[in-house]
C-alpha positions in Angstrom: 38.4 -64.4 6.5 36.1 -65.4 9.2 34.2 -68.8 9.4 30.6 -68.9 9.0 30.3 -69.5 12.6 32.3 -66.5 13.6 30.3 -64.5 11.2 26.9 -65.5 12.8 28.3 -64.8 16.1 29.5 -61.2 14.9 25.9 -60.7 13.5 24.0 -61.8 16.3 26.2 -59.6 18.8 25.3 -56.6 16.4 21.5 -57.4 16.6 21.4 -57.9 20.4 23.4 -55.0 21.3 21.6 -52.3 23.4 21.9 -48.9 23.3 25.2 -49.2 25.4 26.4 -51.7 22.8 26.7 -54.5 25.3 25.6 -58.2 25.5 25.9 -60.7 28.3 27.2 -64.2 27.4 23.7 -65.4 28.4 21.9 -63.5 26.2 24.3 -64.4 23.4 24.4 -68.1 24.1 20.3 -68.2 24.5 19.9 -66.5 21.3 22.0 -68.7 19.4 21.0 -72.0 21.0 24.3 -73.0 22.2 25.7 -73.7 25.6 27.3 -70.8 27.6 30.8 -72.7 27.6 30.6 -73.2 23.8 29.6 -69.4 23.4 32.4 -68.2 25.7 34.9 -70.1 23.8 34.0 -68.6 20.5 33.8 -65.0 22.1 37.5 -65.6 23.2 38.5 -66.6 19.8 37.0 -63.6 18.5 38.7 -61.4 21.2 41.8 -62.7 20.0 41.1 -61.5 16.4 40.4 -57.9 17.9 36.5 -58.2 17.0 35.0 -58.4 20.4 35.7 -56.7 24.0 35.8 -59.3 26.2 36.5 -59.3 30.0 35.6 -62.3 32.2 32.3 -61.9 34.2 31.5 -58.7 32.2 29.0 -58.0 29.3 30.4 -58.3 25.6 31.0 -55.5 23.0 31.8 -55.4 19.6 35.0 -53.4 18.7 35.0 -51.1 16.1 36.6 -53.4 13.8 34.1 -56.3 14.9 30.9 -53.7 14.3 32.1 -53.0 10.8 32.4 -56.5 9.9 29.0 -57.5 11.2 27.3 -54.7 9.5 29.3 -55.7 6.2 27.6 -59.2 6.7 24.3 -57.9 7.3 24.6 -55.6 4.2 25.3 -59.0 2.2 22.2 -60.5 3.7 19.6 -57.6 3.4 21.1 -56.8 -0.3 20.2 -60.5 -1.2 16.8 -60.5 0.3 16.1 -57.3 -2.0 17.4 -59.0 -4.8 15.2 -62.3 -4.1 12.2 -60.1 -3.8 12.9 -57.3 -6.6 14.7 -59.6 -9.4 13.6 -63.1 -8.6 10.0 -62.7 -7.6 10.3 -64.4 -4.2 7.8 -63.5 -1.4 9.3 -61.2 1.5 8.4 -64.2 3.9 10.7 -66.6 1.8 13.9 -65.0 1.6 15.3 -64.9 5.0 16.9 -68.6 4.9 18.3 -68.1 1.5 20.0 -65.0 2.5 21.5 -66.8 5.4 23.4 -68.8 3.2 24.4 -66.3 0.5 25.9 -63.6 3.2 28.9 -65.9 3.6 30.0 -65.6 0.2 33.5 -63.7 0.3 33.1 -61.7 -3.2 32.7 -57.9 -2.6 32.3 -57.5 -6.4 29.7 -60.0 -6.3 27.6 -58.0 -3.8 28.6 -54.6 -5.3 27.2 -55.7 -8.7 24.1 -56.8 -7.0 23.9 -53.3 -5.6 24.3 -51.8 -9.0 21.7 -54.0 -10.6 19.0 -52.9 -7.6 20.0 -49.3 -8.0 21.7 -49.0 -4.8 18.5 -49.4 -2.4 18.6 -48.0 1.0 16.4 -50.5 2.7 15.7 -54.3 2.3 12.2 -55.8 1.6 11.1 -55.7 5.2 12.4 -51.7 5.6 15.3 -52.4 7.6 18.4 -50.2 6.4 21.1 -51.8 4.3 24.5 -50.8 5.5 26.7 -48.8 3.0 30.2 -50.4 1.6 31.9 -49.2 4.7 29.4 -50.8 7.2 27.6 -47.4 8.1 24.2 -47.6 8.9 21.7 -44.7 8.5 18.7 -45.9 10.8 15.1 -44.9 10.2 13.3 -42.8 12.9 10.0 -44.7 12.8 7.4 -45.0 15.6 5.5 -48.3 16.4 1.8 -48.3 15.5 1.3 -49.0 19.2 2.6 -45.6 20.0 0.2 -43.6 17.8 -3.3 -42.5 18.5 -6.8 -42.7 17.2 -7.4 -40.4 13.9 -3.9 -40.8 13.0 -3.0 -41.5 9.3 0.0 -43.2 9.0 2.3 -45.4 6.3 3.8 -48.9 7.1 7.6 -48.4 6.1 9.3 -51.1 8.3 8.9 -54.0 10.5 10.5 -54.4 14.0 10.6 -58.0 13.3 10.2 -60.1 10.2 9.8 -63.8 11.0 8.2 -65.8 8.2 5.2 -66.5 10.3 4.6 -62.8 10.9 5.2 -61.8 7.2 2.6 -64.8 6.4 0.3 -63.0 8.8 0.8 -59.6 7.0 0.1 -61.3 3.8 -3.3 -62.9 4.9 -4.2 -59.2 5.6 -2.9 -57.6 2.4 -0.7 -55.3 4.4 2.8 -54.5 2.9 5.3 -51.6 3.1 3.7 -48.7 1.8 0.1 -49.3 2.8 -1.5 -46.3 4.4 -3.7 -47.0 7.5 -5.8 -44.8 9.7 -6.2 -45.6 13.5 -10.2 -46.1 14.0 -10.1 -47.3 17.8 -7.7 -48.4 20.6 -8.9 -50.9 23.1 -7.9 -49.4 26.4 -7.7 -52.8 28.2 -5.2 -54.7 25.7 -3.7 -51.9 23.8 -5.2 -53.5 20.4 -6.1 -51.5 17.7 -8.7 -51.5 14.9 -7.4 -49.7 11.7 -8.8 -49.2 8.3 -6.8 -49.3 5.0 -7.4 -50.2 1.1 -10.2 -53.0 0.9 -10.1 -53.3 4.7 -12.7 -50.9 6.4 -11.7 -52.6 10.0 -8.9 -54.8 11.0 -8.3 -55.5 14.7 -4.4 -55.9 15.4 -3.2 -57.1 18.9 -0.8 -54.8 20.7 2.2 -57.4 19.8 1.3 -56.7 16.0 1.1 -53.0 16.6 4.4 -52.9 18.1 6.1 -54.6 15.2 4.8 -52.4 12.7 6.7 -49.2 12.0 5.1 -46.2 10.7 5.6 -42.6 9.4 2.7 -40.3 9.7 1.0 -39.1 6.2 1.2 -35.4 5.8 -2.2 -33.9 5.6 
């Protein structure tokens, strides 16, 4: 059984990996806020366990086993977040820190029961896909609001980032998953957008906000 620290490294490598699946040691250490020698030492340990591909001075990548283990940790995290929101009444901005602790429980039966109680959700409260029991992920193919055009009618289906501060920002504007929006205006200079949705005839979002709102077009 991996330690909590090892699991955190695996999860971070999984989340940082680009299209080629690679992460530099400097990216990893910066993301985890540890020194490069500390990160390097842990990566060597994970390499010995067959979880990470490691060669000195080269980018890191997860092995197939490492990727599966990382996805299963993420599965536990996202199931926990969903349970906290759906069954315990927590706000979507309050669940991350709790799930960070619960994800390290080593009890498959516990999380499978949680999954059953939730009726096998495919996404977490922030729209992120929940890996299946084998660690397989079905990614969503959503477009950032920033890539859409004036007149488009869209629905918010996921978030690119779900920090507590960002979620509180969305709460303050009564914006949640499932909300339908229409793009009214795009500012050429900075990419900010004016959108309308229920009870909000004209809200202005910065480009950074628009990049974090993942949408699906609404059929006519």
